[in-house]
All heavy atoms as TSV, in Angstrom:
chain	resi	resn	atom	element	x	y	z
A	1	MET	N	N	144.768	158.814	102.299
A	1	MET	CA	C	144.967	160.140	102.811
A	1	MET	C	C	145.095	160.129	104.335
A	1	MET	O	O	145.782	160.964	104.882
A	1	MET	CB	C	143.810	161.054	102.405
A	1	MET	CG	C	143.712	161.324	100.905
A	1	MET	SD	S	145.130	162.182	100.222
A	1	MET	CE	C	144.876	163.800	100.870
A	2	LYS	N	N	144.462	159.171	104.971
A	2	LYS	CA	C	144.529	159.112	106.424
A	2	LYS	C	C	145.882	158.634	106.923
A	2	LYS	O	O	146.204	158.784	108.090
A	2	LYS	CB	C	143.433	158.206	106.964
A	2	LYS	CG	C	142.050	158.769	106.761
A	2	LYS	CD	C	140.996	157.841	107.308
A	2	LYS	CE	C	139.615	158.440	107.094
A	2	LYS	NZ	N	138.566	157.580	107.645
A	3	GLN	N	N	146.693	158.050	106.036
A	3	GLN	CA	C	147.982	157.509	106.441
A	3	GLN	C	C	149.155	158.304	105.889
A	3	GLN	O	O	150.270	157.818	105.854
A	3	GLN	CB	C	148.088	156.062	105.984
A	3	GLN	CG	C	147.061	155.167	106.621
A	3	GLN	CD	C	147.140	153.746	106.090
A	3	GLN	OE1	O	147.899	153.440	105.184
A	3	GLN	NE2	N	146.341	152.863	106.657
A	4	LEU	N	N	148.918	159.539	105.480
A	4	LEU	CA	C	150.005	160.362	104.956
A	4	LEU	C	C	151.014	160.695	106.045
A	4	LEU	O	O	150.632	160.915	107.197
A	4	LEU	CB	C	149.455	161.671	104.395
A	4	LEU	CG	C	148.722	161.615	103.075
A	4	LEU	CD1	C	148.131	162.981	102.747
A	4	LEU	CD2	C	149.636	161.165	101.967
A	5	PRO	N	N	152.292	160.766	105.695
A	5	PRO	CA	C	153.274	161.242	106.677
A	5	PRO	C	C	152.926	162.675	107.084
A	5	PRO	O	O	152.367	163.441	106.297
A	5	PRO	CB	C	154.599	161.201	105.910
A	5	PRO	CG	C	154.370	160.250	104.789
A	5	PRO	CD	C	152.920	160.355	104.450
A	6	GLU	N	N	153.259	163.043	108.290
A	6	GLU	CA	C	152.878	164.353	108.831
A	6	GLU	C	C	153.395	165.505	107.972
A	6	GLU	O	O	152.677	166.481	107.743
A	6	GLU	CB	C	153.395	164.500	110.261
A	6	GLU	CG	C	152.890	165.758	110.929
A	6	GLU	CD	C	153.297	165.842	112.385
A	6	GLU	OE1	O	153.551	164.797	113.001
A	6	GLU	OE2	O	153.350	166.964	112.887
A	7	GLU	N	N	154.639	165.406	107.479
A	7	GLU	CA	C	155.171	166.514	106.677
A	7	GLU	C	C	154.407	166.686	105.363
A	7	GLU	O	O	154.197	167.805	104.918
A	7	GLU	CB	C	156.670	166.360	106.426
A	7	GLU	CG	C	157.060	165.396	105.332
A	7	GLU	CD	C	158.547	165.349	105.119
A	7	GLU	OE1	O	159.262	164.926	106.049
A	7	GLU	OE2	O	158.988	165.716	104.022
A	8	ILE	N	N	153.957	165.589	104.751
A	8	ILE	CA	C	153.152	165.674	103.532
A	8	ILE	C	C	151.784	166.277	103.844
A	8	ILE	O	O	151.294	167.154	103.130
A	8	ILE	CB	C	152.985	164.284	102.876
A	8	ILE	CG1	C	154.338	163.662	102.556
A	8	ILE	CG2	C	152.099	164.369	101.646
A	8	ILE	CD1	C	155.151	164.428	101.546
A	9	GLU	N	N	151.189	165.829	104.926
A	9	GLU	CA	C	149.884	166.368	105.320
A	9	GLU	C	C	149.977	167.871	105.574
A	9	GLU	O	O	149.103	168.637	105.159
A	9	GLU	CB	C	149.386	165.650	106.576
A	9	GLU	CG	C	147.998	166.087	106.980
A	9	GLU	CD	C	147.476	165.324	108.179
A	9	GLU	OE1	O	148.087	164.312	108.577
A	9	GLU	OE2	O	146.456	165.765	108.718
A	10	ASN	N	N	151.051	168.315	106.222
A	10	ASN	CA	C	151.239	169.742	106.477
A	10	ASN	C	C	151.368	170.533	105.180
A	10	ASN	O	O	150.839	171.643	105.065
A	10	ASN	CB	C	152.462	169.974	107.365
A	10	ASN	CG	C	152.261	169.463	108.776
A	10	ASN	OD1	O	151.132	169.304	109.232
A	10	ASN	ND2	N	153.354	169.183	109.466
A	11	GLU	N	N	152.084	169.980	104.209
A	11	GLU	CA	C	152.237	170.667	102.920
A	11	GLU	C	C	150.892	170.799	102.213
A	11	GLU	O	O	150.568	171.843	101.655
A	11	GLU	CB	C	153.238	169.926	102.025
A	11	GLU	CG	C	154.668	170.008	102.492
A	11	GLU	CD	C	155.225	171.409	102.466
A	11	GLU	OE1	O	154.923	172.177	101.527
A	11	GLU	OE2	O	155.968	171.747	103.400
A	12	ILE	N	N	150.101	169.740	102.229
A	12	ILE	CA	C	148.779	169.787	101.602
A	12	ILE	C	C	147.897	170.802	102.316
A	12	ILE	O	O	147.212	171.603	101.674
A	12	ILE	CB	C	148.138	168.385	101.570
A	12	ILE	CG1	C	148.899	167.508	100.579
A	12	ILE	CG2	C	146.664	168.472	101.197
A	12	ILE	CD1	C	148.466	166.061	100.568
A	13	GLN	N	N	147.920	170.801	103.641
A	13	GLN	CA	C	147.133	171.752	104.408
A	13	GLN	C	C	147.568	173.195	104.109
A	13	GLN	O	O	146.766	174.120	104.163
A	13	GLN	CB	C	147.249	171.486	105.913
A	13	GLN	CG	C	146.627	170.189	106.355
A	13	GLN	CD	C	145.112	170.193	106.201
A	13	GLN	OE1	O	144.471	171.220	106.241
A	13	GLN	NE2	N	144.555	169.007	106.013
A	14	SER	N	N	148.844	173.384	103.745
A	14	SER	CA	C	149.363	174.717	103.419
A	14	SER	C	C	149.043	175.125	101.984
A	14	SER	O	O	149.348	176.237	101.576
A	14	SER	CB	C	150.879	174.753	103.622
A	14	SER	OG	O	151.194	174.494	104.966
A	15	GLY	N	N	148.478	174.218	101.209
A	15	GLY	CA	C	148.115	174.533	99.833
A	15	GLY	C	C	149.188	174.211	98.813
A	15	GLY	O	O	149.103	174.616	97.663
A	16	ASN	N	N	150.213	173.474	99.213
A	16	ASN	CA	C	151.311	173.129	98.305
A	16	ASN	C	C	151.015	171.827	97.569
A	16	ASN	O	O	151.649	170.802	97.779
A	16	ASN	CB	C	152.627	173.014	99.082
A	16	ASN	CG	C	153.022	174.326	99.701
A	16	ASN	OD1	O	152.762	175.374	99.147
A	16	ASN	ND2	N	153.640	174.264	100.862
A	17	PHE	N	N	150.032	171.867	96.677
A	17	PHE	CA	C	149.671	170.660	95.937
A	17	PHE	C	C	149.301	171.000	94.497
A	17	PHE	O	O	148.425	170.399	93.918
A	17	PHE	CB	C	148.523	169.914	96.623
A	17	PHE	CG	C	147.298	170.761	96.850
A	17	PHE	CD1	C	146.311	170.839	95.889
A	17	PHE	CD2	C	147.160	171.481	98.009
A	17	PHE	CE1	C	145.197	171.627	96.087
A	17	PHE	CE2	C	146.044	172.262	98.221
A	17	PHE	CZ	C	145.063	172.336	97.261
A	18	VAL	N	N	149.991	171.947	93.914
A	18	VAL	CA	C	149.686	172.370	92.557
A	18	VAL	C	C	150.828	172.014	91.622
A	18	VAL	O	O	151.935	171.707	92.051
A	18	VAL	CB	C	149.406	173.884	92.492
A	18	VAL	CG1	C	148.162	174.239	93.275
A	18	VAL	CG2	C	150.591	174.683	92.985
A	19	VAL	N	N	150.544	172.058	90.320
A	19	VAL	CA	C	151.540	171.803	89.289
A	19	VAL	C	C	151.885	173.133	88.634
A	19	VAL	O	O	151.003	173.886	88.243
A	19	VAL	CB	C	150.992	170.815	88.236
A	19	VAL	CG1	C	151.983	170.627	87.103
A	19	VAL	CG2	C	150.655	169.490	88.897
A	20	LYS	N	N	153.157	173.428	88.537
A	20	LYS	CA	C	153.626	174.666	87.919
A	20	LYS	C	C	154.611	174.280	86.823
A	20	LYS	O	O	155.662	173.733	87.103
A	20	LYS	CB	C	154.288	175.539	88.978
A	20	LYS	CG	C	154.700	176.904	88.485
A	20	LYS	CD	C	155.161	177.740	89.677
A	20	LYS	CE	C	155.632	179.097	89.257
A	20	LYS	NZ	N	154.558	179.996	88.914
A	21	ARG	N	N	154.250	174.558	85.577
A	21	ARG	CA	C	155.064	174.109	84.445
A	21	ARG	C	C	156.065	175.146	83.954
A	21	ARG	O	O	156.920	174.850	83.150
A	21	ARG	CB	C	154.155	173.697	83.294
A	21	ARG	CG	C	153.352	172.442	83.626
A	21	ARG	CD	C	152.487	172.021	82.473
A	21	ARG	NE	N	153.133	172.048	81.200
A	21	ARG	CZ	C	153.741	171.026	80.615
A	21	ARG	NH1	N	153.755	169.869	81.208
A	21	ARG	NH2	N	154.294	171.153	79.423
A	22	SER	N	N	155.956	176.408	84.376
A	22	SER	CA	C	156.899	177.433	83.944
A	22	SER	C	C	157.081	178.459	85.054
A	22	SER	O	O	156.398	178.422	86.074
A	22	SER	CB	C	156.397	178.106	82.657
A	22	SER	OG	O	155.211	178.820	82.918
A	23	ASN	N	N	157.989	179.403	84.850
A	23	ASN	CA	C	158.316	180.377	85.876
A	23	ASN	C	C	157.357	181.563	85.926
A	23	ASN	O	O	157.516	182.436	86.751
A	23	ASN	CB	C	159.735	180.906	85.667
A	23	ASN	CG	C	160.774	179.829	85.918
A	23	ASN	OD1	O	160.549	178.929	86.704
A	23	ASN	ND2	N	161.892	179.918	85.240
A	24	GLY	N	N	156.373	181.615	85.040
A	24	GLY	CA	C	155.446	182.737	85.007
A	24	GLY	C	C	154.616	182.845	86.277
A	24	GLY	O	O	154.683	182.009	87.174
A	25	ARG	N	N	153.828	183.913	86.344
A	25	ARG	CA	C	152.956	184.122	87.496
A	25	ARG	C	C	151.547	183.633	87.178
A	25	ARG	O	O	151.126	183.644	86.031
A	25	ARG	CB	C	152.929	185.596	87.844
A	25	ARG	CG	C	154.324	186.108	88.259
A	25	ARG	CD	C	154.310	187.575	88.508
A	25	ARG	NE	N	153.557	187.836	89.748
A	25	ARG	CZ	C	153.304	189.042	90.191
A	25	ARG	NH1	N	153.719	190.088	89.534
A	25	ARG	NH2	N	152.617	189.202	91.313
A	26	PHE	N	N	150.825	183.215	88.186
A	26	PHE	CA	C	149.433	182.785	88.065
A	26	PHE	C	C	149.260	181.638	87.058
A	26	PHE	O	O	148.360	181.656	86.236
A	26	PHE	CB	C	148.527	183.954	87.684
A	26	PHE	CG	C	148.575	185.088	88.653
A	26	PHE	CD1	C	149.184	186.274	88.333
A	26	PHE	CD2	C	148.024	184.932	89.913
A	26	PHE	CE1	C	149.243	187.314	89.236
A	26	PHE	CE2	C	148.071	185.970	90.826
A	26	PHE	CZ	C	148.681	187.170	90.491
A	27	ASN	N	N	150.150	180.671	87.087
A	27	ASN	CA	C	150.046	179.555	86.154
A	27	ASN	C	C	150.074	178.206	86.870
A	27	ASN	O	O	150.511	177.217	86.315
A	27	ASN	CB	C	151.159	179.628	85.103
A	27	ASN	CG	C	152.542	179.516	85.706
A	27	ASN	OD1	O	152.700	179.544	86.912
A	27	ASN	ND2	N	153.542	179.400	84.870
A	28	GLU	N	N	149.596	178.167	88.085
A	28	GLU	CA	C	149.546	176.916	88.830
A	28	GLU	C	C	148.167	176.292	88.673
A	28	GLU	O	O	147.164	176.978	88.709
A	28	GLU	CB	C	149.827	177.180	90.311
A	28	GLU	CG	C	151.215	177.740	90.543
A	28	GLU	CD	C	151.427	178.182	91.975
A	28	GLU	OE1	O	150.437	178.328	92.716
A	28	GLU	OE2	O	152.585	178.371	92.346
A	29	VAL	N	N	148.131	174.978	88.446
A	29	VAL	CA	C	146.861	174.260	88.310
A	29	VAL	C	C	146.889	173.029	89.208
A	29	VAL	O	O	147.944	172.556	89.612
A	29	VAL	CB	C	146.577	173.844	86.844
A	29	VAL	CG1	C	146.438	175.062	85.948
A	29	VAL	CG2	C	147.647	172.921	86.318
A	30	ASP	N	N	145.702	172.504	89.483
A	30	ASP	CA	C	145.641	171.304	90.305
A	30	ASP	C	C	146.174	170.110	89.507
A	30	ASP	O	O	146.180	170.116	88.283
A	30	ASP	CB	C	144.209	171.049	90.784
A	30	ASP	CG	C	143.272	170.793	89.627
A	30	ASP	OD1	O	142.720	171.767	89.082
A	30	ASP	OD2	O	143.097	169.619	89.285
A	31	PRO	N	N	146.652	169.063	90.188
A	31	PRO	CA	C	147.232	167.905	89.498
A	31	PRO	C	C	146.287	167.234	88.503
A	31	PRO	O	O	146.724	166.778	87.448
A	31	PRO	CB	C	147.604	166.959	90.635
A	31	PRO	CG	C	147.808	167.848	91.817
A	31	PRO	CD	C	146.814	168.961	91.647
A	32	ASP	N	N	144.993	167.172	88.815
A	32	ASP	CA	C	144.045	166.554	87.885
A	32	ASP	C	C	143.981	167.326	86.576
A	32	ASP	O	O	143.959	166.739	85.495
A	32	ASP	CB	C	142.645	166.487	88.494
A	32	ASP	CG	C	142.552	165.476	89.614
A	32	ASP	OD1	O	143.431	164.604	89.693
A	32	ASP	OD2	O	141.608	165.570	90.403
A	33	HIS	N	N	143.958	168.645	86.675
A	33	HIS	CA	C	143.916	169.488	85.475
A	33	HIS	C	C	145.198	169.319	84.653
A	33	HIS	O	O	145.166	169.223	83.426
A	33	HIS	CB	C	143.726	170.942	85.879
A	33	HIS	CG	C	143.523	171.874	84.737
A	33	HIS	ND1	N	143.679	173.213	84.852
A	33	HIS	CD2	C	143.187	171.663	83.446
A	33	HIS	CE1	C	143.452	173.793	83.682
A	33	HIS	NE2	N	143.161	172.864	82.824
A	34	ALA	N	N	146.326	169.263	85.336
A	34	ALA	CA	C	147.603	169.079	84.642
A	34	ALA	C	C	147.646	167.747	83.907
A	34	ALA	O	O	148.119	167.657	82.772
A	34	ALA	CB	C	148.760	169.176	85.632
A	35	GLN	N	N	147.130	166.681	84.534
A	35	GLN	CA	C	147.112	165.367	83.891
A	35	GLN	C	C	146.203	165.363	82.677
A	35	GLN	O	O	146.531	164.787	81.648
A	35	GLN	CB	C	146.680	164.282	84.883
A	35	GLN	CG	C	146.750	162.888	84.321
A	35	GLN	CD	C	148.162	162.492	83.949
A	35	GLN	OE1	O	149.095	162.684	84.711
A	35	GLN	NE2	N	148.331	161.952	82.763
A	36	GLU	N	N	145.053	166.019	82.786
A	36	GLU	CA	C	144.139	166.116	81.645
A	36	GLU	C	C	144.795	166.869	80.502
A	36	GLU	O	O	144.617	166.527	79.334
A	36	GLU	CB	C	142.832	166.795	82.049
A	36	GLU	CG	C	141.960	165.945	82.945
A	36	GLU	CD	C	141.542	164.646	82.278
A	36	GLU	OE1	O	141.281	164.629	81.060
A	36	GLU	OE2	O	141.479	163.625	82.985
A	37	TRP	N	N	145.572	167.881	80.821
A	37	TRP	CA	C	146.278	168.643	79.781
A	37	TRP	C	C	147.284	167.735	79.064
A	37	TRP	O	O	147.369	167.734	77.830
A	37	TRP	CB	C	146.990	169.846	80.392
A	37	TRP	CG	C	147.669	170.691	79.376
A	37	TRP	CD1	C	147.129	171.690	78.618
A	37	TRP	CD2	C	149.034	170.586	78.966
A	37	TRP	NE1	N	148.067	172.206	77.775
A	37	TRP	CE2	C	149.252	171.559	77.961
A	37	TRP	CE3	C	150.093	169.775	79.353
A	37	TRP	CZ2	C	150.481	171.735	77.352
A	37	TRP	CZ3	C	151.316	169.953	78.735
A	37	TRP	CH2	C	151.499	170.925	77.748
A	38	LEU	N	N	148.030	166.947	79.836
A	38	LEU	CA	C	148.995	166.024	79.222
A	38	LEU	C	C	148.293	164.993	78.345
A	38	LEU	O	O	148.751	164.697	77.237
A	38	LEU	CB	C	149.811	165.312	80.297
A	38	LEU	CG	C	150.856	166.143	81.015
A	38	LEU	CD1	C	151.458	165.347	82.163
A	38	LEU	CD2	C	151.924	166.620	80.064
A	39	ASN	N	N	147.185	164.445	78.856
A	39	ASN	CA	C	146.437	163.465	78.062
A	39	ASN	C	C	145.933	164.080	76.765
A	39	ASN	O	O	146.018	163.470	75.701
A	39	ASN	CB	C	145.262	162.908	78.862
A	39	ASN	CG	C	145.694	162.020	79.997
A	39	ASN	OD1	O	146.823	161.569	80.050
A	39	ASN	ND2	N	144.795	161.797	80.931
A	40	GLY	N	N	145.395	165.294	76.843
A	40	GLY	CA	C	144.899	165.973	75.653
A	40	GLY	C	C	146.009	166.251	74.651
A	40	GLY	O	O	145.823	166.103	73.445
A	41	THR	N	N	147.180	166.636	75.159
A	41	THR	CA	C	148.330	166.901	74.286
A	41	THR	C	C	148.701	165.650	73.501
A	41	THR	O	O	148.934	165.698	72.302
A	41	THR	CB	C	149.537	167.374	75.122
A	41	THR	OG1	O	149.178	168.574	75.802
A	41	THR	CG2	C	150.748	167.618	74.254
A	42	GLU	N	N	148.748	164.525	74.184
A	42	GLU	CA	C	149.122	163.280	73.505
A	42	GLU	C	C	148.029	162.789	72.565
A	42	GLU	O	O	148.321	162.223	71.530
A	42	GLU	CB	C	149.466	162.206	74.532
A	42	GLU	CG	C	150.808	162.434	75.171
A	42	GLU	CD	C	151.927	162.564	74.145
A	42	GLU	OE1	O	152.103	161.661	73.299
A	42	GLU	OE2	O	152.641	163.559	74.199
A	43	LYS	N	N	146.779	163.009	72.890
A	43	LYS	CA	C	145.710	162.599	71.980
A	43	LYS	C	C	145.762	163.411	70.694
A	43	LYS	O	O	145.588	162.879	69.601
A	43	LYS	CB	C	144.350	162.756	72.653
A	43	LYS	CG	C	144.071	161.689	73.677
A	43	LYS	CD	C	142.710	161.897	74.306
A	43	LYS	CE	C	142.452	160.824	75.341
A	43	LYS	NZ	N	141.159	161.015	76.005
A	44	ARG	N	N	145.992	164.717	70.822
A	44	ARG	CA	C	146.069	165.559	69.625
A	44	ARG	C	C	147.267	165.183	68.758
A	44	ARG	O	O	147.222	165.281	67.551
A	44	ARG	CB	C	146.142	167.034	70.027
A	44	ARG	CG	C	144.802	167.591	70.463
A	44	ARG	CD	C	144.856	169.076	70.677
A	44	ARG	NE	N	145.744	169.476	71.765
A	44	ARG	CZ	C	145.431	169.450	73.051
A	44	ARG	NH1	N	144.254	169.012	73.441
A	44	ARG	NH2	N	146.297	169.849	73.957
A	45	ALA	N	N	148.338	164.749	69.389
A	45	ALA	CA	C	149.533	164.364	68.644
A	45	ALA	C	C	149.411	162.963	68.063
A	45	ALA	O	O	150.302	162.502	67.357
A	45	ALA	CB	C	150.759	164.441	69.555
A	46	GLY	N	N	148.321	162.276	68.364
A	46	GLY	CA	C	148.118	160.922	67.843
A	46	GLY	C	C	148.860	159.854	68.613
A	46	GLY	O	O	148.948	158.713	68.167
A	47	GLY	N	N	149.401	160.203	69.792
A	47	GLY	CA	C	150.211	159.255	70.550
A	47	GLY	C	C	149.435	158.157	71.228
A	47	GLY	O	O	149.674	156.984	71.009
A	48	ILE	N	N	148.465	158.499	72.043
A	48	ILE	CA	C	147.804	157.495	72.867
A	48	ILE	C	C	146.573	156.889	72.195
A	48	ILE	O	O	146.115	155.821	72.567
A	48	ILE	CB	C	147.438	158.086	74.238
A	48	ILE	CG1	C	147.121	156.967	75.227
A	48	ILE	CG2	C	146.306	159.074	74.137
A	48	ILE	CD1	C	146.990	157.442	76.649
A	49	VAL	N	N	146.050	157.553	71.191
A	49	VAL	CA	C	144.823	157.077	70.548
A	49	VAL	C	C	145.089	155.750	69.845
A	49	VAL	O	O	146.002	155.632	69.040
A	49	VAL	CB	C	144.291	158.122	69.547
A	49	VAL	CG1	C	143.077	157.590	68.812
A	49	VAL	CG2	C	143.955	159.415	70.263
A	50	GLY	N	N	144.321	154.733	70.181
A	50	GLY	CA	C	144.431	153.441	69.518
A	50	GLY	C	C	145.348	152.444	70.196
A	50	GLY	O	O	145.265	151.259	69.923
A	51	ILE	N	N	146.241	152.897	71.092
A	51	ILE	CA	C	147.167	151.938	71.715
A	51	ILE	C	C	146.673	151.456	73.068
A	51	ILE	O	O	147.273	150.571	73.653
A	51	ILE	CB	C	148.589	152.502	71.859
A	51	ILE	CG1	C	148.622	153.656	72.853
A	51	ILE	CG2	C	149.167	152.902	70.523
A	51	ILE	CD1	C	150.022	154.058	73.254
A	52	THR	N	N	145.594	152.043	73.567
A	52	THR	CA	C	145.131	151.657	74.900
A	52	THR	C	C	144.544	150.256	74.929
A	52	THR	O	O	144.331	149.707	75.990
A	52	THR	CB	C	144.093	152.662	75.434
A	52	THR	OG1	O	143.029	152.781	74.491
A	52	THR	CG2	C	144.718	154.018	75.658
A	53	LYS	N	N	144.305	149.662	73.785
A	53	LYS	CA	C	143.780	148.298	73.746
A	53	LYS	C	C	144.884	147.259	73.849
A	53	LYS	O	O	144.616	146.085	74.044
A	53	LYS	CB	C	142.987	148.084	72.448
A	53	LYS	CG	C	141.746	148.949	72.381
A	53	LYS	CD	C	141.020	148.752	71.081
A	53	LYS	CE	C	139.801	149.653	71.020
A	53	LYS	NZ	N	139.092	149.555	69.757
A	54	THR	N	N	146.119	147.680	73.703
A	54	THR	CA	C	147.262	146.781	73.778
A	54	THR	C	C	148.098	147.158	75.006
A	54	THR	O	O	148.802	148.160	74.981
A	54	THR	CB	C	148.135	146.896	72.516
A	54	THR	OG1	O	147.307	146.753	71.369
A	54	THR	CG2	C	149.237	145.871	72.508
A	55	PRO	N	N	148.018	146.376	76.077
A	55	PRO	CA	C	148.729	146.742	77.308
A	55	PRO	C	C	150.226	146.974	77.127
A	55	PRO	O	O	150.777	147.908	77.695
A	55	PRO	CB	C	148.470	145.551	78.237
A	55	PRO	CG	C	147.178	144.974	77.751
A	55	PRO	CD	C	147.207	145.175	76.260
A	56	SER	N	N	150.900	146.167	76.327
A	56	SER	CA	C	152.343	146.348	76.164
A	56	SER	C	C	152.653	147.657	75.447
A	56	SER	O	O	153.606	148.353	75.798
A	56	SER	CB	C	152.958	145.170	75.419
A	56	SER	OG	O	152.409	145.067	74.112
A	57	ALA	N	N	151.852	148.027	74.461
A	57	ALA	CA	C	152.070	149.293	73.757
A	57	ALA	C	C	151.789	150.471	74.676
A	57	ALA	O	O	152.531	151.463	74.670
A	57	ALA	CB	C	151.175	149.374	72.521
A	58	LEU	N	N	150.747	150.372	75.464
A	58	LEU	CA	C	150.427	151.438	76.404
A	58	LEU	C	C	151.538	151.594	77.440
A	58	LEU	O	O	151.931	152.712	77.771
A	58	LEU	CB	C	149.098	151.158	77.097
A	58	LEU	CG	C	148.613	152.216	78.080
A	58	LEU	CD1	C	148.465	153.566	77.395
A	58	LEU	CD2	C	147.305	151.789	78.705
A	59	ASN	N	N	152.094	150.492	77.923
A	59	ASN	CA	C	153.210	150.561	78.873
A	59	ASN	C	C	154.427	151.225	78.260
A	59	ASN	O	O	155.075	152.056	78.898
A	59	ASN	CB	C	153.571	149.167	79.377
A	59	ASN	CG	C	152.550	148.623	80.342
A	59	ASN	OD1	O	151.801	149.370	80.953
A	59	ASN	ND2	N	152.508	147.308	80.469
A	60	ARG	N	N	154.762	150.870	77.024
A	60	ARG	CA	C	155.906	151.498	76.352
A	60	ARG	C	C	155.673	152.993	76.202
A	60	ARG	O	O	156.571	153.801	76.424
A	60	ARG	CB	C	156.154	150.861	74.985
A	60	ARG	CG	C	156.823	149.522	75.033
A	60	ARG	CD	C	157.327	149.073	73.664
A	60	ARG	NE	N	156.321	149.149	72.620
A	60	ARG	CZ	C	155.435	148.201	72.331
A	60	ARG	NH1	N	155.435	147.075	73.038
A	60	ARG	NH2	N	154.573	148.348	71.362
A	61	TRP	N	N	154.459	153.383	75.812
A	61	TRP	CA	C	154.126	154.787	75.643
A	61	TRP	C	C	154.251	155.527	76.976
A	61	TRP	O	O	154.849	156.590	77.062
A	61	TRP	CB	C	152.704	154.929	75.081
A	61	TRP	CG	C	152.290	156.340	74.932
A	61	TRP	CD1	C	152.510	157.138	73.862
A	61	TRP	CD2	C	151.577	157.129	75.886
A	61	TRP	NE1	N	151.985	158.390	74.095
A	61	TRP	CE2	C	151.409	158.403	75.325
A	61	TRP	CE3	C	151.071	156.879	77.157
A	61	TRP	CZ2	C	150.758	159.422	76.001
A	61	TRP	CZ3	C	150.429	157.893	77.832
A	61	TRP	CH2	C	150.279	159.142	77.249
A	62	ALA	N	N	153.693	154.946	78.046
A	62	ALA	CA	C	153.704	155.607	79.348
A	62	ALA	C	C	155.119	155.714	79.907
A	62	ALA	O	O	155.504	156.754	80.445
A	62	ALA	CB	C	152.809	154.848	80.327
A	63	LEU	N	N	155.912	154.659	79.767
A	63	LEU	CA	C	157.265	154.674	80.322
A	63	LEU	C	C	158.202	155.610	79.576
A	63	LEU	O	O	159.165	156.107	80.142
A	63	LEU	CB	C	157.845	153.252	80.332
A	63	LEU	CG	C	157.178	152.290	81.313
A	63	LEU	CD1	C	157.700	150.883	81.108
A	63	LEU	CD2	C	157.397	152.756	82.748
A	64	SER	N	N	157.918	155.870	78.316
A	64	SER	CA	C	158.801	156.742	77.536
A	64	SER	C	C	158.289	158.180	77.461
A	64	SER	O	O	158.922	159.025	76.846
A	64	SER	CB	C	158.975	156.179	76.122
A	64	SER	OG	O	157.734	156.217	75.429
A	65	PHE	N	N	157.151	158.482	78.110
A	65	PHE	CA	C	156.541	159.805	77.982
A	65	PHE	C	C	157.470	160.923	78.434
A	65	PHE	O	O	157.628	161.924	77.734
A	65	PHE	CB	C	155.223	159.874	78.761
A	65	PHE	CG	C	154.556	161.208	78.640
A	65	PHE	CD1	C	153.863	161.526	77.493
A	65	PHE	CD2	C	154.656	162.137	79.653
A	65	PHE	CE1	C	153.256	162.765	77.365
A	65	PHE	CE2	C	154.052	163.372	79.536
A	65	PHE	CZ	C	153.359	163.692	78.387
A	66	ASN	N	N	158.117	160.778	79.589
A	66	ASN	CA	C	158.990	161.841	80.085
A	66	ASN	C	C	160.142	162.124	79.137
A	66	ASN	O	O	160.471	163.289	78.880
A	66	ASN	CB	C	159.535	161.495	81.472
A	66	ASN	CG	C	158.472	161.579	82.534
A	66	ASN	OD1	O	157.495	162.291	82.387
A	66	ASN	ND2	N	158.654	160.839	83.610
A	67	LEU	N	N	160.758	161.088	78.621
A	67	LEU	CA	C	161.866	161.275	77.693
A	67	LEU	C	C	161.390	161.930	76.403
A	67	LEU	O	O	162.012	162.871	75.903
A	67	LEU	CB	C	162.550	159.940	77.390
A	67	LEU	CG	C	163.722	159.991	76.424
A	67	LEU	CD1	C	164.808	160.922	76.940
A	67	LEU	CD2	C	164.274	158.603	76.197
A	68	ARG	N	N	160.252	161.475	75.879
A	68	ARG	CA	C	159.723	162.071	74.650
A	68	ARG	C	C	159.344	163.537	74.864
A	68	ARG	O	O	159.571	164.380	73.999
A	68	ARG	CB	C	158.524	161.283	74.141
A	68	ARG	CG	C	158.919	159.927	73.565
A	68	ARG	CD	C	157.744	159.150	72.997
A	68	ARG	NE	N	156.856	158.683	74.066
A	68	ARG	CZ	C	155.637	159.167	74.297
A	68	ARG	NH1	N	155.148	160.118	73.551
A	68	ARG	NH2	N	154.903	158.688	75.274
A	69	SER	N	N	158.826	163.865	76.031
A	69	SER	CA	C	158.469	165.252	76.333
A	69	SER	C	C	159.709	166.126	76.397
A	69	SER	O	O	159.717	167.253	75.894
A	69	SER	CB	C	157.724	165.337	77.665
A	69	SER	OG	O	156.497	164.694	77.583
A	70	GLN	N	N	160.758	165.611	77.011
A	70	GLN	CA	C	162.001	166.362	77.112
A	70	GLN	C	C	162.597	166.608	75.729
A	70	GLN	O	O	163.032	167.716	75.424
A	70	GLN	CB	C	162.999	165.600	77.988
A	70	GLN	CG	C	164.264	166.358	78.262
A	70	GLN	CD	C	165.184	165.570	79.180
A	70	GLN	OE1	O	165.097	164.354	79.271
A	70	GLN	NE2	N	166.054	166.270	79.848
A	71	ILE	N	N	162.575	165.611	74.873
A	71	ILE	CA	C	163.088	165.768	73.514
A	71	ILE	C	C	162.244	166.772	72.765
A	71	ILE	O	O	162.751	167.645	72.071
A	71	ILE	CB	C	163.120	164.407	72.782
A	71	ILE	CG1	C	164.179	163.494	73.423
A	71	ILE	CG2	C	163.384	164.598	71.290
A	71	ILE	CD1	C	164.101	162.045	72.959
A	72	SER	N	N	160.932	166.687	72.902
A	72	SER	CA	C	160.019	167.604	72.223
A	72	SER	C	C	160.269	169.042	72.663
A	72	SER	O	O	160.286	169.962	71.832
A	72	SER	CB	C	158.587	167.208	72.513
A	72	SER	OG	O	157.699	168.119	71.914
A	73	ASN	N	N	160.441	169.264	73.952
A	73	ASN	CA	C	160.678	170.619	74.454
A	73	ASN	C	C	162.025	171.171	73.991
A	73	ASN	O	O	162.200	172.378	73.863
A	73	ASN	CB	C	160.605	170.653	75.980
A	73	ASN	CG	C	159.199	170.524	76.476
A	73	ASN	OD1	O	158.241	170.856	75.773
A	73	ASN	ND2	N	159.037	170.050	77.690
A	74	SER	N	N	162.986	170.289	73.768
A	74	SER	CA	C	164.329	170.720	73.369
A	74	SER	C	C	164.433	171.052	71.876
A	74	SER	O	O	165.373	171.717	71.457
A	74	SER	CB	C	165.351	169.625	73.693
A	74	SER	OG	O	165.378	169.398	75.071
A	75	THR	N	N	163.494	170.585	71.098
A	75	THR	CA	C	163.579	170.802	69.648
A	75	THR	C	C	162.619	171.825	69.149
A	75	THR	O	O	161.757	172.297	69.805
A	75	THR	CB	C	163.330	169.496	68.888
A	75	THR	OG1	O	162.055	168.981	69.256
A	75	THR	CG2	C	164.403	168.487	69.180
């Protein structure tokens, strides 16, 4: 944090560090909360449970998450 570029530091100081998943109002959350939501979504879907013991499987799951999310949202 001490080595952030000045423009990034200014944005953080201005409060621009939230995650907004839709265009609605009052739906911004901190990045940690957003990540926990994603983790919970995948655990409920049976995606990440059980594969964390196999590094290659976990890497495949993590690298394909964005594409799988996009497909899921489209269907």
